[in-house]
N, C-alpha and C positions, 0 to 999 in steps of 0.2 A: 504493500500500500504506500502511495506517495506521501511524503512528509509535508508537501506543499498543501496549504489550506486556502479556502476562500473565506475571507472575513468581511462582514458587514458591520461598519462602525458608524454610530451616530455622533454628531458633534465633533467631527474629525478635522475641522479647519483650524483649530487652535488647542492649546493646552495639552492635556494628557492624550486626547484623541489624535491630535496631530503627531505627537511624538510616537505614539503606538503605530500609526499608519506608516510613518517614515521608516521605522525600524523593521516592520514586517515586510515592507516592499524591498528594503535593502537585503533582506534575508531570502528573497525569492518568492514570498507569498503573494497571493492576489488579494487586492483590497478594493471593496466598494465602500466609498466614504460619503457620508451625507453632511450637508450644510444648508443654511438658508439661501446661500448663493454659491454657484460653482466657481465664480470669480475668485473666491477665497482659496481655491486649490491651485492657483498658478504655480506655486513653489513645488508642487508634486507632479507637474506635467512631464518632467524628465523621466519619470518611471515608466512611461509608455503603456503598452498593452496590458500590463498587469494591474493597472490602476483605473478605476471607474469612478469619476466624480458624479455625485448625484445631488441635484437641488431638491430638497425635500422639506415639506411643511409637516413637522412632527405632530401637529394638532389635527392633521387630516388623515383619516384611515386610507382614503383613496390614494393620496400622495405617497404614503408609506408602501401600500400594496404595489403601486406601479414601480417604485424603486427596487423592491425585492424581486419583482418579476424581471426587471432589466438586469439585475445581478445574475439571476439564473440563466437568462438568455445569453449573457456574455460569457459567463464562466462555466456554465453547465451544472453547477451544484452550489450548495451553501453549507459551510461547515461550522463557522463560528459567528455568533451574533453578539456584538458588544454594544450595550446601551450605555453610552457615555455622556450624551448631551445633558446639560443641566446648568443651573446658576444658583448662586447664593442669595438669600433674602434675609437681611438683618433687621432687627426691630422686635420690640415686645409685642406679644399677641394683641394687647389692647390698642396698640398704636396702628396696627395694620388694617388696611381697608379690605373689603370683600374682594375687590378686583386684584389687589396685590396677592392675596392668599390664593385665589382661583388660578391666576396665571402661574404661580410657582408650582402648584400641584399639576397643572396641565403639562408643564415642561419636565418637571422632575419625576413625576409618577405616572400620569396617564399616558405620556408618550411611550414609556416603557411597556405599559399594558398593550398599547396599539401595535408596537413593533413585534412583540412576542406573539400576539394573536395572528398577525399577518405572516410571520415566519414559520409558525408551527405546522401548517399543512405540508410544507416542503420537508421539514425535519422529520415529521411523523412518517411520511412516505418513504424516506430513506432509512428510517429507524436508527438515526445517528445525528450527532451534532452537539454543540455546546453553546449554551446561552450564558453570557457573562454580564451581569447587571452591576453597574458602578453605583454603589451607595456612598457612604462616607463613614468615617469613624463617628461622626455626629449622628449617624443613624444607629448607633449602639450605645455610645457614651456622650450624651449631648453636652455642649458648652453653654456659656451664657450669651444671650442676645440674639439667638438664632432659632427661636422656638418653632416657627413654621417650616423653615428649611429642615430642621431636625425631624419634624413630623413627616415631611414628605420622604426623607431618606429612611426613616423607620418603616414607612409604608413599602418602599422598595425592598428593604431587607426582609420584611415579613412575607411579601409576595414571592420573593426569590426562594426563601426556605420552603414555602408551601409548594412551589413549582418543582423544586428539586425532588420532593416526595412523589408528586403526581406524575412526573415525566420519566422518572428512572425506569419504570417497566417498558417504556417505549425506546429505550436506548439513548435518551437525550439527557445529557448532564447539564446542571444549572449551578452557577456559582455566584454568590454575593460577594463583591469586592468592596472592602471598606478601607479606602486610602486615608493616610494622614496628610500632612502638608507636603506637597511637591512643588518644585521650583518651576511653576508655570505662570500663566497670566491670570490664574484664578483670583488672586487678590486685587486685580485691577478692575476698573469701572465697567469694562465690557463683560465681566463674569459675575459681578456682585452688584445688587441694588439694595438700597436702604429705604426704610419706611419714610414716606413723605410727611406724615403727621408725627410730631414728637411731643411727648408728655414729659414735663420736667422731672417727675418722680422717677422716671426711668433713665435719667441722665447717666447713672453709673454703668449702664449697658454700653454707652458710647465709648467708654474706656476700653472695653473688650473689642469693639469694632476697630478702634485706633491701634490697638496692639496687633491685630491681624494685618492691618495696612502697613505697619512698620516692619512686619516680618517679610514683606515682599522682597524676593531676591536672596533671602537667607534661609529658605526652607531646606530641610534635611533631604527630602526625597528627590531622586534623580529620575525625571520622567523617561529618559532614554533607556532605563533598565526595566521598564514595565513590560515591554514585549517579551523579554526572556522569561520573566515570571509567568506570563500568560502562556507561553509555549510550554513551559514545564507543567503548568496546570492542565492544559488540554491533552498532553501526552500521558498523563498519569492514569493508571488503572483505577485509582481511588482518589479522584479530584476532590479538593476541599469544597464544602458547601459555603463556608464562610472563610474568606481569605483577607487577613489584615495586611495592608501594604505599608511598609515603613516601620521603623522601630518605634516611632512616636505613637502610631496607631496601635501597634502590638502592645506596648506597655500601658497605654491608656485603657485598652480593652481588659488587660489582666487586672488592672486596678479596679475597674468597674465590677468584674466578676468576683473579686475578693470582697468588695463592699457588699455586693448582693448576697454572697454566702453568709457574711456576718449578720446582715439584716434578716435573712430568712431564719437563721438559727435563733435569733433573739425573739422572733415573732412566731416561732414554730407552734407553741402551745395555743396561741390564738387561732392559727391556721387550722389546727386539729379540732377546735371546739365546734365547728360547723358540721361535723360528721354526725350521722345517726348513731346513737349508742346501741350496741347489740346486747 
């Protein structure tokens, strides 16, 4: 069996998605990459016939369906789907408008749902494939000031774990990737938006937003190493359902698990009180 795979990557014109696409193409894989504008892919044009740029509206089922059909028509198969598109939304819940909340879930969660739904008929037919959904360490151990973004990423994590169970009998693997901070443009204005309405009582949250902005360019994670991690993942006979990328994400998750174990033990008696007594 050939080691070369066909990858479909959303949000591949910048950040982690762009680094992943570049590295995979350099290693001889075939990549179908989506963005809101194909003009954003000019820097990948040199990769020739192994690269398929796709202009896709991730809020449209039809647009996604057409793009996946084009991928199959060009490359003959589809092996790995990477749901990478997304953006951060900073602000306290009380400060956020219904429109801000809805848009964040549309891009960060419902776009994942649509892509998986449109890809599954092909993956089911071939009884193989790997779906990689990019959540965030914030979708497991939330920080301060990102309540709705964390909620959307928790939804991605929950969906992914459930899909891993549902699709395993069909030969389809599913992995939830929870990255820490990578040195991409994620901390920049084109990848993060903040609440328009600000309430003085939540001014302390702005300190955490500023801390993230100051981290830009000094993040620990190297985005050019993600492709090798993903290749190891899809080649594994027992791929991880949850993969924490970066030592910061790994250590933050371990700390959360330890805290959860302590809390569960201290409330164990109360947990047991709701059982029927035999």
